[in-house]
Every structure is written in structure tokens, then in C-alpha cells.
PDB file as gemmi writes it, atoms N, CA and C in Angstrom:
CRYST1    1.000    1.000    1.000  90.00  90.00  90.00 P 1                      
ATOM      1  N   MET A   1     -36.828  59.913 137.806  1.00  0.00           N  
ATOM      2  CA  MET A   1     -38.021  60.340 138.520  1.00  0.00           C  
ATOM      3  C   MET A   1     -39.183  59.415 138.122  1.00  0.00           C  
ATOM      4  N   GLN A   2     -39.932  58.976 139.092  1.00  0.00           N  
ATOM      5  CA  GLN A   2     -41.041  58.069 138.832  1.00  0.00           C  
ATOM      6  C   GLN A   2     -42.295  58.839 138.422  1.00  0.00           C  
ATOM      7  N   ASP A   3     -43.213  58.132 137.769  1.00  0.00           N  
ATOM      8  CA  ASP A   3     -44.462  58.753 137.302  1.00  0.00           C  
ATOM      9  C   ASP A   3     -45.209  59.446 138.438  1.00  0.00           C  
ATOM     10  N   LYS A   4     -45.282  58.784 139.574  1.00  0.00           N  
ATOM     11  CA  LYS A   4     -46.007  59.348 140.720  1.00  0.00           C  
ATOM     12  C   LYS A   4     -45.409  60.687 141.127  1.00  0.00           C  
ATOM     13  N   ASP A   5     -44.082  60.772 141.146  1.00  0.00           N  
ATOM     14  CA  ASP A   5     -43.413  62.015 141.523  1.00  0.00           C  
ATOM     15  C   ASP A   5     -43.661  63.113 140.499  1.00  0.00           C  
ATOM     16  N   MET A   6     -43.637  62.755 139.218  1.00  0.00           N  
ATOM     17  CA  MET A   6     -43.884  63.749 138.171  1.00  0.00           C  
ATOM     18  C   MET A   6     -45.308  64.290 138.247  1.00  0.00           C  
ATOM     19  N   VAL A   7     -46.264  63.396 138.450  1.00  0.00           N  
ATOM     20  CA  VAL A   7     -47.661  63.821 138.562  1.00  0.00           C  
ATOM     21  C   VAL A   7     -47.841  64.732 139.771  1.00  0.00           C  
ATOM     22  N   SER A   8     -47.227  64.355 140.868  1.00  0.00           N  
ATOM     23  CA  SER A   8     -47.310  65.166 142.085  1.00  0.00           C  
ATOM     24  C   SER A   8     -46.719  66.557 141.865  1.00  0.00           C  
ATOM     25  N   ASP A   9     -45.579  66.618 141.190  1.00  0.00           N  
ATOM     26  CA  ASP A   9     -44.948  67.908 140.910  1.00  0.00           C  
ATOM     27  C   ASP A   9     -45.824  68.778 140.015  1.00  0.00           C  
ATOM     28  N   VAL A  10     -46.382  68.186 138.970  1.00  0.00           N  
ATOM     29  CA  VAL A  10     -47.240  68.955 138.059  1.00  0.00           C  
ATOM     30  C   VAL A  10     -48.477  69.458 138.793  1.00  0.00           C  
ATOM     31  N   LEU A  11     -49.093  68.608 139.608  1.00  0.00           N  
ATOM     32  CA  LEU A  11     -50.268  69.041 140.367  1.00  0.00           C  
ATOM     33  C   LEU A  11     -49.919  70.177 141.320  1.00  0.00           C  
ATOM     34  N   SER A  12     -48.770  70.104 141.951  1.00  0.00           N  
ATOM     35  CA  SER A  12     -48.342  71.184 142.851  1.00  0.00           C  
ATOM     36  C   SER A  12     -48.150  72.488 142.097  1.00  0.00           C  
ATOM     37  N   MET A  13     -47.537  72.407 140.919  1.00  0.00           N  
ATOM     38  CA  MET A  13     -47.313  73.605 140.119  1.00  0.00           C  
ATOM     39  C   MET A  13     -48.628  74.210 139.632  1.00  0.00           C  
ATOM     40  N   VAL A  14     -49.551  73.356 139.199  1.00  0.00           N  
ATOM     41  CA  VAL A  14     -50.845  73.851 138.726  1.00  0.00           C  
ATOM     42  C   VAL A  14     -51.619  74.480 139.877  1.00  0.00           C  
ATOM     43  N   ASN A  15     -51.578  73.857 141.037  1.00  0.00           N  
ATOM     44  CA  ASN A  15     -52.271  74.421 142.205  1.00  0.00           C  
ATOM     45  C   ASN A  15     -51.705  75.791 142.575  1.00  0.00           C  
ATOM     46  N   ALA A  16     -50.395  75.936 142.511  1.00  0.00           N  
ATOM     47  CA  ALA A  16     -49.782  77.236 142.788  1.00  0.00           C  
ATOM     48  C   ALA A  16     -50.210  78.259 141.746  1.00  0.00           C  
ATOM     49  N   SER A  17     -50.252  77.835 140.486  1.00  0.00           N  
ATOM     50  CA  SER A  17     -50.689  78.738 139.419  1.00  0.00           C  
ATOM     51  C   SER A  17     -52.132  79.182 139.626  1.00  0.00           C  
ATOM     52  N   LEU A  18     -52.977  78.270 140.046  1.00  0.00           N  
ATOM     53  CA  LEU A  18     -54.381  78.609 140.274  1.00  0.00           C  
ATOM     54  C   LEU A  18     -54.507  79.673 141.361  1.00  0.00           C  
ATOM     55  N   SER A  19     -53.706  79.565 142.397  1.00  0.00           N  
ATOM     56  CA  SER A  19     -53.720  80.585 143.456  1.00  0.00           C  
ATOM     57  C   SER A  19     -53.277  81.935 142.913  1.00  0.00           C  
ATOM     58  N   ASN A  20     -52.246  81.914 142.076  1.00  0.00           N  
ATOM     59  CA  ASN A  20     -51.752  83.160 141.502  1.00  0.00           C  
ATOM     60  C   ASN A  20     -52.770  83.773 140.536  1.00  0.00           C  
ATOM     61  N   TYR A  21     -53.448  82.944 139.766  1.00  0.00           N  
ATOM     62  CA  TYR A  21     -54.494  83.464 138.867  1.00  0.00           C  
ATOM     63  C   TYR A  21     -55.605  84.125 139.673  1.00  0.00           C  
ATOM     64  N   ALA A  22     -55.993  83.516 140.778  1.00  0.00           N  
ATOM     65  CA  ALA A  22     -57.060  84.092 141.609  1.00  0.00           C  
ATOM     66  C   ALA A  22     -56.663  85.490 142.090  1.00  0.00           C  
ATOM     67  N   LYS A  23     -55.411  85.642 142.503  1.00  0.00           N  
ATOM     68  CA  LYS A  23     -54.934  86.949 142.955  1.00  0.00           C  
ATOM     69  C   LYS A  23     -54.926  87.950 141.805  1.00  0.00           C  
ATOM     70  N   ALA A  24     -54.422  87.520 140.652  1.00  0.00           N  
ATOM     71  CA  ALA A  24     -54.338  88.419 139.496  1.00  0.00           C  
ATOM     72  C   ALA A  24     -55.730  88.827 139.016  1.00  0.00           C  
ATOM     73  N   ILE A  25     -56.670  87.898 139.019  1.00  0.00           N  
ATOM     74  CA  ILE A  25     -58.036  88.200 138.590  1.00  0.00           C  
ATOM     75  C   ILE A  25     -58.664  89.227 139.524  1.00  0.00           C  
ATOM     76  N   ALA A  26     -58.451  89.041 140.808  1.00  0.00           N  
ATOM     77  CA  ALA A  26     -59.034  89.961 141.793  1.00  0.00           C  
ATOM     78  C   ALA A  26     -58.484  91.378 141.645  1.00  0.00           C  
ATOM     79  N   GLU A  27     -57.259  91.495 141.159  1.00  0.00           N  
ATOM     80  CA  GLU A  27     -56.622  92.803 141.061  1.00  0.00           C  
ATOM     81  C   GLU A  27     -56.672  93.412 139.666  1.00  0.00           C  
ATOM     82  N   ALA A  28     -57.128  92.654 138.678  1.00  0.00           N  
ATOM     83  CA  ALA A  28     -57.131  93.143 137.298  1.00  0.00           C  
ATOM     84  C   ALA A  28     -58.228  94.188 137.091  1.00  0.00           C  
ATOM     85  N   GLU A  29     -57.841  95.351 136.616  1.00  0.00           N  
ATOM     86  CA  GLU A  29     -58.804  96.405 136.320  1.00  0.00           C  
ATOM     87  C   GLU A  29     -59.257  96.343 134.867  1.00  0.00           C  
ATOM     88  N   ASN A  30     -58.386  95.878 133.988  1.00  0.00           N  
ATOM     89  CA  ASN A  30     -58.707  95.775 132.571  1.00  0.00           C  
ATOM     90  C   ASN A  30     -59.607  94.564 132.350  1.00  0.00           C  
ATOM     91  N   SER A  31     -60.802  94.792 131.799  1.00  0.00           N  
ATOM     92  CA  SER A  31     -61.775  93.702 131.662  1.00  0.00           C  
ATOM     93  C   SER A  31     -61.310  92.625 130.682  1.00  0.00           C  
ATOM     94  N   GLN A  32     -60.589  93.009 129.627  1.00  0.00           N  
ATOM     95  CA  GLN A  32     -60.084  92.004 128.682  1.00  0.00           C  
ATOM     96  C   GLN A  32     -59.029  91.121 129.338  1.00  0.00           C  
ATOM     97  N   LEU A  33     -58.144  91.745 130.094  1.00  0.00           N  
ATOM     98  CA  LEU A  33     -57.135  90.972 130.820  1.00  0.00           C  
ATOM     99  C   LEU A  33     -57.805  90.052 131.825  1.00  0.00           C  
ATOM    100  N   ARG A  34     -58.787  90.580 132.541  1.00  0.00           N  
ATOM    101  CA  ARG A  34     -59.520  89.785 133.537  1.00  0.00           C  
ATOM    102  C   ARG A  34     -60.174  88.565 132.880  1.00  0.00           C  
ATOM    103  N   GLN A  35     -60.832  88.751 131.745  1.00  0.00           N  
ATOM    104  CA  GLN A  35     -61.489  87.629 131.047  1.00  0.00           C  
ATOM    105  C   GLN A  35     -60.466  86.608 130.565  1.00  0.00           C  
ATOM    106  N   THR A  36     -59.324  87.088 130.072  1.00  0.00           N  
ATOM    107  CA  THR A  36     -58.273  86.177 129.617  1.00  0.00           C  
ATOM    108  C   THR A  36     -57.741  85.348 130.777  1.00  0.00           C  
ATOM    109  N   LEU A  37     -57.500  85.986 131.907  1.00  0.00           N  
ATOM    110  CA  LEU A  37     -57.024  85.263 133.089  1.00  0.00           C  
ATOM    111  C   LEU A  37     -58.052  84.250 133.579  1.00  0.00           C  
ATOM    112  N   ILE A  38     -59.330  84.616 133.519  1.00  0.00           N  
ATOM    113  CA  ILE A  38     -60.393  83.693 133.929  1.00  0.00           C  
ATOM    114  C   ILE A  38     -60.414  82.478 133.014  1.00  0.00           C  
ATOM    115  N   GLN A  39     -60.256  82.702 131.709  1.00  0.00           N  
ATOM    116  CA  GLN A  39     -60.245  81.581 130.763  1.00  0.00           C  
ATOM    117  C   GLN A  39     -59.054  80.660 131.006  1.00  0.00           C  
ATOM    118  N   ILE A  40     -57.886  81.258 131.246  1.00  0.00           N  
ATOM    119  CA  ILE A  40     -56.694  80.452 131.525  1.00  0.00           C  
ATOM    120  C   ILE A  40     -56.885  79.671 132.820  1.00  0.00           C  
ATOM    121  N   ARG A  41     -57.411  80.347 133.838  1.00  0.00           N  
ATOM    122  CA  ARG A  41     -57.644  79.672 135.121  1.00  0.00           C  
ATOM    123  C   ARG A  41     -58.616  78.513 134.955  1.00  0.00           C  
ATOM    124  N   ASN A  42     -59.703  78.727 134.213  1.00  0.00           N  
ATOM    125  CA  ASN A  42     -60.690  77.664 134.001  1.00  0.00           C  
ATOM    126  C   ASN A  42     -60.071  76.475 133.280  1.00  0.00           C  
ATOM    127  N   SER A  43     -59.237  76.752 132.303  1.00  0.00           N  
ATOM    128  CA  SER A  43     -58.553  75.688 131.576  1.00  0.00           C  
ATOM    129  C   SER A  43     -57.615  74.911 132.498  1.00  0.00           C  
ATOM    130  N   ASP A  44     -56.875  75.633 133.317  1.00  0.00           N  
ATOM    131  CA  ASP A  44     -55.972  74.976 134.274  1.00  0.00           C  
ATOM    132  C   ASP A  44     -56.738  74.166 135.315  1.00  0.00           C  
ATOM    133  N   GLU A  45     -57.895  74.668 135.744  1.00  0.00           N  
ATOM    134  CA  GLU A  45     -58.713  73.912 136.700  1.00  0.00           C  
ATOM    135  C   GLU A  45     -59.183  72.603 136.079  1.00  0.00           C  
ATOM    136  N   GLN A  46     -59.574  72.653 134.820  1.00  0.00           N  
ATOM    137  CA  GLN A  46     -60.015  71.432 134.125  1.00  0.00           C  
ATOM    138  C   GLN A  46     -58.853  70.455 133.991  1.00  0.00           C  
ATOM    139  N   PHE A  47     -57.668  70.963 133.629  1.00  0.00           N  
ATOM    140  CA  PHE A  47     -56.479  70.120 133.526  1.00  0.00           C  
ATOM    141  C   PHE A  47     -56.129  69.501 134.875  1.00  0.00           C  
ATOM    142  N   GLN A  48     -56.196  70.307 135.928  1.00  0.00           N  
ATOM    143  CA  GLN A  48     -55.883  69.821 137.276  1.00  0.00           C  
ATOM    144  C   GLN A  48     -56.843  68.712 137.672  1.00  0.00           C  
ATOM    145  N   PHE A  49     -58.130  68.893 137.379  1.00  0.00           N  
ATOM    146  CA  PHE A  49     -59.124  67.880 137.717  1.00  0.00           C  
ATOM    147  C   PHE A  49     -58.849  66.585 136.955  1.00  0.00           C  
ATOM    148  N   GLN A  50     -58.596  66.694 135.657  1.00  0.00           N  
ATOM    149  CA  GLN A  50     -58.343  65.500 134.846  1.00  0.00           C  
ATOM    150  C   GLN A  50     -57.085  64.769 135.311  1.00  0.00           C  
ATOM    151  N   LEU A  51     -56.034  65.515 135.601  1.00  0.00           N  
ATOM    152  CA  LEU A  51     -54.802  64.888 136.065  1.00  0.00           C  
ATOM    153  C   LEU A  51     -54.995  64.241 137.435  1.00  0.00           C  
ATOM    154  N   SER A  52     -55.737  64.889 138.306  1.00  0.00           N  
ATOM    155  CA  SER A  52     -55.969  64.291 139.625  1.00  0.00           C  
ATOM    156  C   SER A  52     -56.808  63.022 139.511  1.00  0.00           C  
ATOM    157  N   GLN A  53     -57.751  62.987 138.570  1.00  0.00           N  
ATOM    158  CA  GLN A  53     -58.539  61.771 138.350  1.00  0.00           C  
ATOM    159  C   GLN A  53     -57.646  60.624 137.872  1.00  0.00           C  
ATOM    160  N   LYS A  54     -56.707  60.936 136.971  1.00  0.00           N  
ATOM    161  CA  LYS A  54     -55.750  59.918 136.506  1.00  0.00           C  
ATOM    162  C   LYS A  54     -54.878  59.445 137.663  1.00  0.00           C  
ATOM    163  N   ALA A  55     -54.448  60.374 138.511  1.00  0.00           N  
ATOM    164  CA  ALA A  55     -53.611  60.015 139.660  1.00  0.00           C  
ATOM    165  C   ALA A  55     -54.362  59.084 140.602  1.00  0.00           C  
ATOM    166  N   ILE A  56     -55.635  59.344 140.796  1.00  0.00           N  
ATOM    167  CA  ILE A  56     -56.457  58.483 141.653  1.00  0.00           C  
ATOM    168  C   ILE A  56     -56.587  57.103 141.028  1.00  0.00           C  
ATOM    169  N   GLN A  57     -56.865  57.057 139.725  1.00  0.00           N  
ATOM    170  CA  GLN A  57     -57.011  55.775 139.016  1.00  0.00           C  
ATOM    171  C   GLN A  57     -55.744  54.925 139.106  1.00  0.00           C  
ATOM    172  N   LYS A  58     -54.594  55.572 139.025  1.00  0.00           N  
ATOM    173  CA  LYS A  58     -53.324  54.847 139.050  1.00  0.00           C  
ATOM    174  C   LYS A  58     -52.839  54.557 140.471  1.00  0.00           C  
ATOM    175  N   GLY A  59     -53.584  55.037 141.472  1.00  0.00           N  
ATOM    176  CA  GLY A  59     -53.213  54.790 142.851  1.00  0.00           C  
ATOM    177  C   GLY A  59     -52.123  55.711 143.364  1.00  0.00           C  
ATOM    178  N   PHE A  60     -51.866  56.811 142.632  1.00  0.00           N  
ATOM    179  CA  PHE A  60     -50.847  57.773 143.050  1.00  0.00           C  
ATOM    180  C   PHE A  60     -51.355  58.679 144.157  1.00  0.00           C  
ATOM    181  N   TYR A  61     -52.651  58.751 144.280  1.00  0.00           N  
ATOM    182  CA  TYR A  61     -53.262  59.721 145.195  1.00  0.00           C  
ATOM    183  C   TYR A  61     -54.516  59.110 145.790  1.00  0.00           C  
ATOM    184  N   GLN A  62     -54.687  59.261 147.082  1.00  0.00           N  
ATOM    185  CA  GLN A  62     -55.885  58.789 147.767  1.00  0.00           C  
ATOM    186  C   GLN A  62     -56.621  60.003 148.330  1.00  0.00           C  
ATOM    187  N   PRO A  63     -57.761  60.356 147.738  1.00  0.00           N  
ATOM    188  CA  PRO A  63     -58.485  61.540 148.240  1.00  0.00           C  
ATOM    189  C   PRO A  63     -59.061  61.290 149.626  1.00  0.00           C  
ATOM    190  N   ALA A  64     -59.340  62.373 150.310  1.00  0.00           N  
ATOM    191  CA  ALA A  64     -59.979  62.272 151.620  1.00  0.00           C  
ATOM    192  C   ALA A  64     -61.376  61.704 151.455  1.00  0.00           C  
ATOM    193  N   LYS A  65     -61.878  61.097 152.514  1.00  0.00           N  
ATOM    194  CA  LYS A  65     -63.249  60.582 152.476  1.00  0.00           C  
ATOM    195  C   LYS A  65     -64.217  61.732 152.267  1.00  0.00           C  
ATOM    196  N   GLN A  66     -65.329  61.426 151.602  1.00  0.00           N  
ATOM    197  CA  GLN A  66     -66.345  62.447 151.415  1.00  0.00           C  
ATOM    198  C   GLN A  66     -67.016  62.742 152.745  1.00  0.00           C  
ATOM    199  N   ALA A  67     -67.307  64.001 152.959  1.00  0.00           N  
ATOM    200  CA  ALA A  67     -67.975  64.408 154.194  1.00  0.00           C  
ATOM    201  C   ALA A  67     -69.424  63.938 154.171  1.00  0.00           C  
ATOM    202  N   ASP A  68     -69.923  63.540 155.332  1.00  0.00           N  
ATOM    203  CA  ASP A  68     -71.326  63.152 155.389  1.00  0.00           C  
ATOM    204  C   ASP A  68     -72.193  64.410 155.499  1.00  0.00           C  
ATOM    205  N   GLN A  69     -73.457  64.245 155.256  1.00  0.00           N  
ATOM    206  CA  GLN A  69     -74.393  65.376 155.209  1.00  0.00           C  
ATOM    207  C   GLN A  69     -74.435  66.158 156.519  1.00  0.00           C  
ATOM    208  N   SER A  70     -74.302  65.477 157.653  1.00  0.00           N  
ATOM    209  CA  SER A  70     -74.366  66.196 158.924  1.00  0.00           C  
ATOM    210  C   SER A  70     -73.152  67.128 159.085  1.00  0.00           C  
ATOM    211  N   ALA A  71     -71.986  66.685 158.641  1.00  0.00           N  
ATOM    212  CA  ALA A  71     -70.794  67.541 158.718  1.00  0.00           C  
ATOM    213  C   ALA A  71     -70.937  68.740 157.787  1.00  0.00           C  
ATOM    214  N   ILE A  72     -71.465  68.509 156.603  1.00  0.00           N  
ATOM    215  CA  ILE A  72     -71.687  69.603 155.649  1.00  0.00           C  
ATOM    216  C   ILE A  72     -72.655  70.616 156.239  1.00  0.00           C  
ATOM    217  N   GLN A  73     -73.738  70.126 156.809  1.00  0.00           N  
ATOM    218  CA  GLN A  73     -74.735  71.024 157.391  1.00  0.00           C  
ATOM    219  C   GLN A  73     -74.156  71.796 158.578  1.00  0.00           C  
ATOM    220  N   GLN A  74     -73.325  71.148 159.352  1.00  0.00           N  
ATOM    221  CA  GLN A  74     -72.682  71.818 160.493  1.00  0.00           C  
ATOM    222  C   GLN A  74     -71.817  72.981 160.017  1.00  0.00           C  
ATOM    223  N   TYR A  75     -71.017  72.764 158.995  1.00  0.00           N  
ATOM    224  CA  TYR A  75     -70.165  73.843 158.458  1.00  0.00           C  
ATOM    225  C   TYR A  75     -70.998  74.952 157.835  1.00  0.00           C  
ATOM    226  N   ARG A  76     -72.078  74.580 157.162  1.00  0.00           N  
ATOM    227  CA  ARG A  76     -72.950  75.603 156.584  1.00  0.00           C  
ATOM    228  C   ARG A  76     -73.558  76.493 157.658  1.00  0.00           C  
ATOM    229  N   SER A  77     -73.992  75.887 158.749  1.00  0.00           N  
ATOM    230  CA  SER A  77     -74.594  76.680 159.812  1.00  0.00           C  
ATOM    231  C   SER A  77     -73.542  77.565 160.477  1.00  0.00           C  
ATOM    232  N   GLN A  78     -72.301  77.091 160.575  1.00  0.00           N  
ATOM    233  CA  GLN A  78     -71.240  77.906 161.153  1.00  0.00           C  
ATOM    234  C   GLN A  78     -70.905  79.107 160.268  1.00  0.00           C  
ATOM    235  N   LEU A  79     -71.079  78.925 158.952  1.00  0.00           N  
ATOM    236  CA  LEU A  79     -70.799  80.001 158.010  1.00  0.00           C  
ATOM    237  C   LEU A  79     -72.010  80.898 157.763  1.00  0.00           C  
ATOM    238  N   GLY A  80     -73.110  80.549 158.394  1.00  0.00           N  
ATOM    239  CA  GLY A  80     -74.318  81.358 158.258  1.00  0.00           C  
ATOM    240  C   GLY A  80     -75.049  81.158 156.955  1.00  0.00           C  
ATOM    241  N   GLN A  81     -74.934  79.985 156.369  1.00  0.00           N  
ATOM    242  CA  GLN A  81     -75.607  79.720 155.090  1.00  0.00           C  
ATOM    243  C   GLN A  81     -76.747  78.760 155.262  1.00  0.00           C  
TER     244      GLN A  81                                                      
END                                                                             
């Protein structure tokens, strides 16, 4: 397995975990459990960001172009913000 494939697999797994943490946090009634899940999620988000930055640096991943201000404003107005 090549480095690019391994990085892609790890990013996919972390992204899936982040979705699952969001669901668990929303449903957690116990405040200690909720805080623990939030801390784990925050740590995973930081790891995901760092790994994605490395993937970009190594040319494994090409992010989408940044949206221009007019597109951002258009979406904000559609969302009522």
C-alpha cells in the first residue's frame, strides 16, 4: 500500500469517527460523558487537520478552490444570516 492510500484511508476513518462523535455528543445526557466525547472529537479534529495539511504538502490531496466573497455572501443570504 502506498503512502497516499494509507493517508487517504486514515482521513476517511477519522472523518467517519467525527460524524459518529457528533451524533453521540448530541444524544449524551451525562455531562461528563458529553465533555469526554467533545474532548476526543476536538483532538481528532486537530489530528485530521494536521494530517490533511501534510497530505496537501506531499501532493496527495488537492483542496477545492477557496470561495470568493460574493459566493460566501450569497450563501449567507440564502441561509438568512
